[in-house]
PDB file of N, CA, C and O in Angstrom, chain B, residues numbered from 101:
ATOM      1  N   MET B 101     -12.166   8.368  -2.311  1.00  0.00           N
ATOM      2  CA  MET B 101     -10.841   8.203  -2.038  1.00  0.00           C
ATOM      3  C   MET B 101     -10.673   7.907  -4.001  1.00  0.00           C
ATOM      4  O   MET B 101     -11.442   7.245  -4.698  1.00  0.00           O
ATOM      5  N   GLU B 102      -9.591   8.553  -4.383  1.00  0.00           N
ATOM      6  CA  GLU B 102      -9.141   8.545  -5.669  1.00  0.00           C
ATOM      7  C   GLU B 102      -7.898   7.626  -5.936  1.00  0.00           C
ATOM      8  O   GLU B 102      -7.070   7.388  -5.056  1.00  0.00           O
ATOM      9  N   SER B 103      -7.842   7.236  -6.932  1.00  0.00           N
ATOM     10  CA  SER B 103      -6.860   6.352  -7.440  1.00  0.00           C
ATOM     11  C   SER B 103      -5.308   7.366  -7.780  1.00  0.00           C
ATOM     12  O   SER B 103      -5.265   8.373  -8.487  1.00  0.00           O
ATOM     13  N   ASN B 104      -4.299   6.805  -7.133  1.00  0.00           N
ATOM     14  CA  ASN B 104      -3.104   7.799  -7.720  1.00  0.00           C
ATOM     15  C   ASN B 104      -2.475   7.449  -8.758  1.00  0.00           C
ATOM     16  O   ASN B 104      -1.505   8.137  -9.075  1.00  0.00           O
ATOM     17  N   ILE B 105      -2.842   6.281  -9.589  1.00  0.00           N
ATOM     18  CA  ILE B 105      -2.247   5.573 -10.657  1.00  0.00           C
ATOM     19  C   ILE B 105      -1.620   6.726 -11.378  1.00  0.00           C
ATOM     20  O   ILE B 105      -0.391   6.685 -11.422  1.00  0.00           O
ATOM     21  N   SER B 106      -2.292   7.899 -12.038  1.00  0.00           N
ATOM     22  CA  SER B 106      -1.696   8.733 -13.055  1.00  0.00           C
ATOM     23  C   SER B 106      -1.042   9.453 -12.181  1.00  0.00           C
ATOM     24  O   SER B 106      -0.031   9.842 -12.766  1.00  0.00           O
ATOM     25  N   LYS B 107      -1.051   9.869 -11.054  1.00  0.00           N
ATOM     26  CA  LYS B 107       0.080  10.939 -10.362  1.00  0.00           C
ATOM     27  C   LYS B 107       1.289  10.253 -10.231  1.00  0.00           C
ATOM     28  O   LYS B 107       2.296  10.942 -10.071  1.00  0.00           O
ATOM     29  N   TYR B 108       1.417   8.831 -10.272  1.00  0.00           N
ATOM     30  CA  TYR B 108       2.621   8.064 -10.271  1.00  0.00           C
ATOM     31  C   TYR B 108       3.306   7.636 -11.393  1.00  0.00           C
ATOM     32  O   TYR B 108       4.452   7.193 -11.470  1.00  0.00           O
ATOM     33  N   ASN B 109       2.157   7.887 -12.588  1.00  0.00           N
ATOM     34  CA  ASN B 109       2.646   7.633 -13.977  1.00  0.00           C
ATOM     35  C   ASN B 109       3.324   6.326 -14.017  1.00  0.00           C
ATOM     36  O   ASN B 109       4.490   6.166 -14.379  1.00  0.00           O
ATOM     37  N   LEU B 110       2.350   5.205 -13.539  1.00  0.00           N
ATOM     38  CA  LEU B 110       2.580   3.839 -13.382  1.00  0.00           C
ATOM     39  C   LEU B 110       2.414   3.160 -14.841  1.00  0.00           C
ATOM     40  O   LEU B 110       1.469   3.508 -15.550  1.00  0.00           O
ATOM     41  N   THR B 111       3.208   2.327 -15.219  1.00  0.00           N
ATOM     42  CA  THR B 111       2.917   1.249 -16.214  1.00  0.00           C
ATOM     43  C   THR B 111       1.936   0.003 -16.009  1.00  0.00           C
ATOM     44  O   THR B 111       1.703  -0.424 -14.878  1.00  0.00           O
ATOM     45  N   GLN B 112       1.465  -0.468 -16.974  1.00  0.00           N
ATOM     46  CA  GLN B 112       0.371  -1.530 -16.618  1.00  0.00           C
ATOM     47  C   GLN B 112       1.194  -2.890 -15.625  1.00  0.00           C
ATOM     48  O   GLN B 112       0.653  -3.471 -14.684  1.00  0.00           O
ATOM     49  N   GLU B 113       2.522  -3.143 -16.119  1.00  0.00           N
ATOM     50  CA  GLU B 113       3.170  -3.896 -15.181  1.00  0.00           C
ATOM     51  C   GLU B 113       3.577  -3.584 -13.582  1.00  0.00           C
ATOM     52  O   GLU B 113       3.920  -4.370 -12.699  1.00  0.00           O
ATOM     53  N   GLU B 114       3.412  -2.203 -13.559  1.00  0.00           N
ATOM     54  CA  GLU B 114       3.578  -1.503 -12.032  1.00  0.00           C
ATOM     55  C   GLU B 114       2.231  -2.020 -11.420  1.00  0.00           C
ATOM     56  O   GLU B 114       2.113  -2.556 -10.318  1.00  0.00           O
ATOM     57  N   ILE B 115       1.227  -1.764 -12.335  1.00  0.00           N
ATOM     58  CA  ILE B 115      -0.020  -1.593 -11.555  1.00  0.00           C
ATOM     59  C   ILE B 115      -0.247  -2.913 -11.375  1.00  0.00           C
ATOM     60  O   ILE B 115      -0.957  -3.116 -10.390  1.00  0.00           O
ATOM     61  N   GLU B 116       0.111  -3.949 -11.991  1.00  0.00           N
ATOM     62  CA  GLU B 116      -0.515  -5.577 -11.825  1.00  0.00           C
ATOM     63  C   GLU B 116       0.616  -5.938 -10.747  1.00  0.00           C
ATOM     64  O   GLU B 116       0.334  -6.944 -10.096  1.00  0.00           O
ATOM     65  N   MET B 117       1.672  -5.412 -10.464  1.00  0.00           N
ATOM     66  CA  MET B 117       2.804  -5.790  -9.387  1.00  0.00           C
ATOM     67  C   MET B 117       2.018  -5.180  -8.109  1.00  0.00           C
ATOM     68  O   MET B 117       2.095  -5.876  -7.097  1.00  0.00           O
ATOM     69  N   TYR B 118       1.304  -4.033  -8.014  1.00  0.00           N
ATOM     70  CA  TYR B 118       0.832  -3.616  -7.046  1.00  0.00           C
ATOM     71  C   TYR B 118      -0.326  -4.152  -6.401  1.00  0.00           C
ATOM     72  O   TYR B 118      -0.554  -4.046  -5.196  1.00  0.00           O
ATOM     73  N   ARG B 119      -1.174  -4.832  -7.382  1.00  0.00           N
ATOM     74  CA  ARG B 119      -2.552  -5.417  -7.236  1.00  0.00           C
ATOM     75  C   ARG B 119      -2.110  -6.545  -6.762  1.00  0.00           C
ATOM     76  O   ARG B 119      -2.651  -6.829  -5.693  1.00  0.00           O
ATOM     77  N   LYS B 120      -1.189  -7.455  -7.200  1.00  0.00           N
ATOM     78  CA  LYS B 120      -0.609  -8.600  -6.451  1.00  0.00           C
ATOM     79  C   LYS B 120      -0.347  -8.351  -4.775  1.00  0.00           C
ATOM     80  O   LYS B 120      -0.765  -9.007  -3.821  1.00  0.00           O
ATOM     81  N   CYS B 121       0.428  -7.260  -4.810  1.00  0.00           N
ATOM     82  CA  CYS B 121       0.624  -6.878  -3.448  1.00  0.00           C
ATOM     83  C   CYS B 121      -0.594  -7.003  -2.664  1.00  0.00           C
ATOM     84  O   CYS B 121      -0.538  -7.643  -1.614  1.00  0.00           O
ATOM     85  N   LEU B 122      -1.512  -6.560  -2.975  1.00  0.00           N
ATOM     86  CA  LEU B 122      -2.756  -6.327  -2.357  1.00  0.00           C
ATOM     87  C   LEU B 122      -3.649  -7.710  -2.206  1.00  0.00           C
ATOM     88  O   LEU B 122      -4.534  -7.780  -1.354  1.00  0.00           O
ATOM     89  N   GLU B 123      -3.355  -8.776  -3.077  1.00  0.00           N
ATOM     90  CA  GLU B 123      -3.812 -10.189  -3.118  1.00  0.00           C
ATOM     91  C   GLU B 123      -2.899 -10.917  -2.164  1.00  0.00           C
ATOM     92  O   GLU B 123      -3.341 -11.997  -1.771  1.00  0.00           O
ATOM     93  N   LYS B 124      -1.774 -10.570  -1.733  1.00  0.00           N
ATOM     94  CA  LYS B 124      -1.068 -11.296  -1.007  1.00  0.00           C
ATOM     95  C   LYS B 124      -1.046 -10.940   0.440  1.00  0.00           C
ATOM     96  O   LYS B 124      -0.685 -11.773   1.271  1.00  0.00           O
ATOM     97  N   ALA B 125      -1.348  -9.959   0.714  1.00  0.00           N
ATOM     98  CA  ALA B 125      -1.321  -9.292   2.352  1.00  0.00           C
ATOM     99  C   ALA B 125      -2.443  -8.549   2.393  1.00  0.00           C
ATOM    100  O   ALA B 125      -3.027  -8.258   1.350  1.00  0.00           O
ATOM    101  N   LYS B 126      -2.898  -8.137   3.643  1.00  0.00           N
ATOM    102  CA  LYS B 126      -3.831  -7.251   3.887  1.00  0.00           C
ATOM    103  C   LYS B 126      -3.165  -6.126   4.423  1.00  0.00           C
ATOM    104  O   LYS B 126      -2.401  -6.360   5.359  1.00  0.00           O
ATOM    105  N   PRO B 127      -3.301  -4.797   3.989  1.00  0.00           N
ATOM    106  CA  PRO B 127      -2.619  -3.617   4.115  1.00  0.00           C
ATOM    107  C   PRO B 127      -2.805  -2.941   5.561  1.00  0.00           C
ATOM    108  O   PRO B 127      -4.001  -3.010   5.847  1.00  0.00           O
ATOM    109  N   TYR B 128      -2.170  -2.397   6.442  1.00  0.00           N
ATOM    110  CA  TYR B 128      -2.027  -1.911   7.426  1.00  0.00           C
ATOM    111  C   TYR B 128      -3.036  -0.893   7.515  1.00  0.00           C
ATOM    112  O   TYR B 128      -3.271  -0.188   6.534  1.00  0.00           O
ATOM    113  N   THR B 129      -3.764  -0.725   8.786  1.00  0.00           N
ATOM    114  CA  THR B 129      -4.540   0.436   8.757  1.00  0.00           C
ATOM    115  C   THR B 129      -3.883   1.907   9.232  1.00  0.00           C
ATOM    116  O   THR B 129      -2.799   1.800   9.805  1.00  0.00           O
ATOM    117  N   PRO B 130      -4.228   2.798   9.122  1.00  0.00           N
ATOM    118  CA  PRO B 130      -3.506   3.971   9.747  1.00  0.00           C
ATOM    119  C   PRO B 130      -3.237   3.977  11.174  1.00  0.00           C
ATOM    120  O   PRO B 130      -2.231   4.503  11.649  1.00  0.00           O
ATOM    121  N   GLU B 131      -4.271   3.304  11.968  1.00  0.00           N
ATOM    122  CA  GLU B 131      -3.729   2.962  13.246  1.00  0.00           C
ATOM    123  C   GLU B 131      -2.348   1.933  13.619  1.00  0.00           C
ATOM    124  O   GLU B 131      -1.415   2.085  14.408  1.00  0.00           O
ATOM    125  N   GLU B 132      -2.670   0.932  12.743  1.00  0.00           N
ATOM    126  CA  GLU B 132      -1.654  -0.064  12.951  1.00  0.00           C
ATOM    127  C   GLU B 132      -0.332   0.535  12.617  1.00  0.00           C
ATOM    128  O   GLU B 132       0.721   0.276  13.199  1.00  0.00           O
ATOM    129  N   LEU B 133      -0.533   1.592  11.348  1.00  0.00           N
ATOM    130  CA  LEU B 133       0.676   2.128  10.709  1.00  0.00           C
ATOM    131  C   LEU B 133       1.707   2.880  11.874  1.00  0.00           C
ATOM    132  O   LEU B 133       2.928   2.795  12.007  1.00  0.00           O
ATOM    133  N   TYR B 134       0.634   3.683  12.690  1.00  0.00           N
ATOM    134  CA  TYR B 134       1.146   4.653  13.621  1.00  0.00           C
ATOM    135  C   TYR B 134       1.835   3.698  14.704  1.00  0.00           C
ATOM    136  O   TYR B 134       3.022   3.805  15.012  1.00  0.00           O
ATOM    137  N   GLU B 135       1.059   2.861  15.184  1.00  0.00           N
ATOM    138  CA  GLU B 135       1.757   1.830  15.926  1.00  0.00           C
ATOM    139  C   GLU B 135       3.140   1.033  15.577  1.00  0.00           C
ATOM    140  O   GLU B 135       3.949   0.502  16.338  1.00  0.00           O
ATOM    141  N   LEU B 136       3.123   1.127  14.331  1.00  0.00           N
ATOM    142  CA  LEU B 136       4.369   0.248  13.759  1.00  0.00           C
ATOM    143  C   LEU B 136       5.629   1.468  14.103  1.00  0.00           C
ATOM    144  O   LEU B 136       6.699   1.131  14.609  1.00  0.00           O
ATOM    145  N   GLU B 137       5.323   2.851  13.759  1.00  0.00           N
ATOM    146  CA  GLU B 137       6.299   3.610  13.953  1.00  0.00           C
ATOM    147  C   GLU B 137       6.848   3.908  15.560  1.00  0.00           C
ATOM    148  O   GLU B 137       7.897   4.500  15.815  1.00  0.00           O
ATOM    149  N   LEU B 138       6.124   3.493  16.331  1.00  0.00           N
ATOM    150  CA  LEU B 138       6.451   3.366  17.574  1.00  0.00           C
ATOM    151  C   LEU B 138       7.505   2.066  18.235  1.00  0.00           C
ATOM    152  O   LEU B 138       8.382   2.182  19.091  1.00  0.00           O
ATOM    153  N   ASP B 139       7.044   0.796  17.477  1.00  0.00           N
ATOM    154  CA  ASP B 139       7.670  -0.089  17.724  1.00  0.00           C
ATOM    155  C   ASP B 139       8.583  -0.712  16.604  1.00  0.00           C
ATOM    156  O   ASP B 139       9.370  -1.606  16.916  1.00  0.00           O
ATOM    157  N   GLY B 140       8.498  -0.259  15.296  1.00  0.00           N
ATOM    158  CA  GLY B 140       9.420  -0.705  14.039  1.00  0.00           C
ATOM    159  C   GLY B 140       9.259  -2.222  13.577  1.00  0.00           C
ATOM    160  O   GLY B 140       9.830  -2.658  12.577  1.00  0.00           O
ATOM    161  N   ASP B 141       8.470  -2.949  14.355  1.00  0.00           N
ATOM    162  CA  ASP B 141       7.970  -4.368  13.915  1.00  0.00           C
ATOM    163  C   ASP B 141       7.108  -4.417  12.898  1.00  0.00           C
ATOM    164  O   ASP B 141       5.943  -4.235  13.250  1.00  0.00           O
ATOM    165  N   TYR B 142       7.269  -4.590  11.809  1.00  0.00           N
ATOM    166  CA  TYR B 142       6.446  -4.693  10.759  1.00  0.00           C
ATOM    167  C   TYR B 142       6.742  -5.783   9.749  1.00  0.00           C
ATOM    168  O   TYR B 142       7.845  -6.326   9.689  1.00  0.00           O
ATOM    169  N   ASP B 143       5.670  -6.103   8.916  1.00  0.00           N
ATOM    170  CA  ASP B 143       5.735  -7.352   8.193  1.00  0.00           C
ATOM    171  C   ASP B 143       5.707  -6.622   6.641  1.00  0.00           C
ATOM    172  O   ASP B 143       4.805  -5.978   6.103  1.00  0.00           O
ATOM    173  N   SER B 144       7.145  -7.012   6.123  1.00  0.00           N
ATOM    174  CA  SER B 144       7.303  -6.312   4.727  1.00  0.00           C
ATOM    175  C   SER B 144       6.204  -6.629   3.655  1.00  0.00           C
ATOM    176  O   SER B 144       5.865  -5.759   2.853  1.00  0.00           O
ATOM    177  N   ASP B 145       5.606  -7.985   3.648  1.00  0.00           N
ATOM    178  CA  ASP B 145       4.348  -7.970   2.650  1.00  0.00           C
ATOM    179  C   ASP B 145       3.184  -7.127   2.851  1.00  0.00           C
ATOM    180  O   ASP B 145       2.459  -6.696   1.954  1.00  0.00           O
ATOM    181  N   ARG B 146       3.032  -6.882   4.370  1.00  0.00           N
ATOM    182  CA  ARG B 146       2.123  -5.903   4.573  1.00  0.00           C
ATOM    183  C   ARG B 146       2.238  -4.369   4.495  1.00  0.00           C
ATOM    184  O   ARG B 146       1.385  -3.488   4.390  1.00  0.00           O
ATOM    185  N   MET B 147       3.532  -4.348   4.577  1.00  0.00           N
ATOM    186  CA  MET B 147       4.115  -2.811   4.154  1.00  0.00           C
ATOM    187  C   MET B 147       4.092  -2.501   2.561  1.00  0.00           C
ATOM    188  O   MET B 147       4.025  -1.347   2.137  1.00  0.00           O
ATOM    189  N   ASP B 148       4.153  -3.592   1.758  1.00  0.00           N
ATOM    190  CA  ASP B 148       4.047  -3.542   0.437  1.00  0.00           C
ATOM    191  C   ASP B 148       2.822  -3.309   0.003  1.00  0.00           C
ATOM    192  O   ASP B 148       2.620  -2.515  -0.916  1.00  0.00           O
ATOM    193  N   ALA B 149       1.580  -4.158   0.781  1.00  0.00           N
ATOM    194  CA  ALA B 149       0.345  -3.894   0.199  1.00  0.00           C
ATOM    195  C   ALA B 149      -0.410  -2.650   0.783  1.00  0.00           C
ATOM    196  O   ALA B 149      -1.463  -2.301   0.249  1.00  0.00           O
ATOM    197  N   THR B 150       0.199  -1.824   2.089  1.00  0.00           N
ATOM    198  CA  THR B 150      -0.083  -0.635   2.527  1.00  0.00           C
ATOM    199  C   THR B 150       0.459   0.299   1.339  1.00  0.00           C
ATOM    200  O   THR B 150      -0.354   1.105   0.886  1.00  0.00           O
ATOM    201  N   MET B 151       1.709   0.273   0.806  1.00  0.00           N
ATOM    202  CA  MET B 151       1.914   1.084  -0.415  1.00  0.00           C
ATOM    203  C   MET B 151       0.889   1.031  -1.536  1.00  0.00           C
ATOM    204  O   MET B 151       0.316   2.042  -1.943  1.00  0.00           O
ATOM    205  N   ALA B 152       0.682  -0.189  -2.020  1.00  0.00           N
ATOM    206  CA  ALA B 152      -0.326  -0.416  -3.402  1.00  0.00           C
ATOM    207  C   ALA B 152      -1.500   0.100  -2.777  1.00  0.00           C
ATOM    208  O   ALA B 152      -2.153   0.778  -3.571  1.00  0.00           O
ATOM    209  N   ASN B 153      -2.001   0.022  -1.643  1.00  0.00           N
ATOM    210  CA  ASN B 153      -3.372   0.442  -0.999  1.00  0.00           C
ATOM    211  C   ASN B 153      -3.317   2.004  -1.425  1.00  0.00           C
ATOM    212  O   ASN B 153      -4.319   2.513  -1.929  1.00  0.00           O
ATOM    213  N   LYS B 154      -2.212   2.713  -1.231  1.00  0.00           N
ATOM    214  CA  LYS B 154      -1.978   4.270  -1.243  1.00  0.00           C
ATOM    215  C   LYS B 154      -2.288   4.495  -2.580  1.00  0.00           C
ATOM    216  O   LYS B 154      -3.155   5.290  -2.943  1.00  0.00           O
ATOM    217  N   ILE B 155      -1.459   3.674  -3.480  1.00  0.00           N
ATOM    218  CA  ILE B 155      -1.233   3.928  -4.780  1.00  0.00           C
ATOM    219  C   ILE B 155      -2.633   3.737  -5.639  1.00  0.00           C
ATOM    220  O   ILE B 155      -3.257   4.673  -6.138  1.00  0.00           O
ATOM    221  N   LEU B 156      -2.924   2.652  -5.697  1.00  0.00           N
ATOM    222  CA  LEU B 156      -3.889   2.014  -6.255  1.00  0.00           C
ATOM    223  C   LEU B 156      -5.522   2.752  -5.905  1.00  0.00           C
ATOM    224  O   LEU B 156      -6.377   3.070  -6.731  1.00  0.00           O
ATOM    225  N   ASN B 157      -5.577   2.879  -4.375  1.00  0.00           N
ATOM    226  CA  ASN B 157      -6.958   3.135  -3.872  1.00  0.00           C
ATOM    227  C   ASN B 157      -7.200   4.601  -3.383  1.00  0.00           C
ATOM    228  O   ASN B 157      -8.303   5.085  -3.130  1.00  0.00           O
ATOM    229  N   GLY B 158      -6.069   5.186  -3.296  1.00  0.00           N
ATOM    230  CA  GLY B 158      -5.631   6.556  -2.658  1.00  0.00           C
ATOM    231  C   GLY B 158      -6.018   6.967  -1.368  1.00  0.00           C
ATOM    232  O   GLY B 158      -6.404   8.074  -0.992  1.00  0.00           O
ATOM    233  N   VAL B 159      -5.845   5.830  -0.692  1.00  0.00           N
ATOM    234  CA  VAL B 159      -5.871   5.702   0.980  1.00  0.00           C
ATOM    235  C   VAL B 159      -4.702   6.659   1.428  1.00  0.00           C
ATOM    236  O   VAL B 159      -3.552   6.591   0.996  1.00  0.00           O
ATOM    237  N   GLU B 160      -5.167   7.557   2.356  1.00  0.00           N
ATOM    238  CA  GLU B 160      -4.363   8.122   2.894  1.00  0.00           C
ATOM    239  C   GLU B 160      -3.949   7.915   4.172  1.00  0.00           C
ATOM    240  O   GLU B 160      -4.852   7.822   5.003  1.00  0.00           O
ATOM    241  N   TYR B 161      -2.589   7.798   4.637  1.00  0.00           N
ATOM    242  CA  TYR B 161      -2.206   7.651   5.877  1.00  0.00           C
ATOM    243  C   TYR B 161      -1.238   8.338   6.406  1.00  0.00           C
ATOM    244  O   TYR B 161      -0.922   8.155   7.582  1.00  0.00           O
TER     245      TYR B 161
END
């Protein structure tokens, strides 16, 4: 998996913000995210970490 940092044209501050999201909470797995689409009961910190994981680590969901 390849980072999407250049694709999103992120500043260093934004990169640090996303890294903090990953430190604060565990990202959802693709399976967990699918289940959330069905019931809608999600944790905002984990959603932030999921987005950070997608951007910084190139994880596809």
